[in-house]
C-alpha positions, 0 to 999 in steps of 0.5 A: 500500500505504501509502495503504491502511494509512493509510486503515485506521488512520484508520477504526480510530481513528474507530471507536475514538473513536466507541465510547469516546465512546458508552461515556461517554455516559448520555443524549442528548436532542433538544428541539423547542418545549420538548418533549424526545425521548430519542435515546440512553441513558436516564434515570430518570423523575424526572430526565426530568421535571425536565429537561422542566420546565427546558426547557419554561419558557421553551420551547426552540425547538431544542436537544440535551442530552448527559449524560456520565460525567466523573471520577466525576460527570455533565457536561451538554453542550448545543447549540442555542437553551438560555438560560445560565439553563436550562443552569445549572438542567440542571446543578443537576438532574443534579448533584443526582442521584448518578451511580449512580442517574442512568441508568436501568437494567433491573431485575435478575432 
């Protein structure tokens, strides 16, 4: 009985953590050979084009870029073969756009 409760509690906490982290995520991008593929979320076309320019020169062989909300601003998290210079340029692109204008939202009706 106690084991079942512990398993249920662990699964509930994992689901809560996953949903909370998804709520703070603006976008997740996958990069292969300099080409960006959107995995989750959305960005405005201008921001997406700027990020594509950064990741294409030099081409990133494989990587993942996650943009999250953090204390009223956007933060960039990267994994993979992305150079420190490219990471800084990604931060510059994201940092120049106000958080409310960063994510692409459907038009209001």
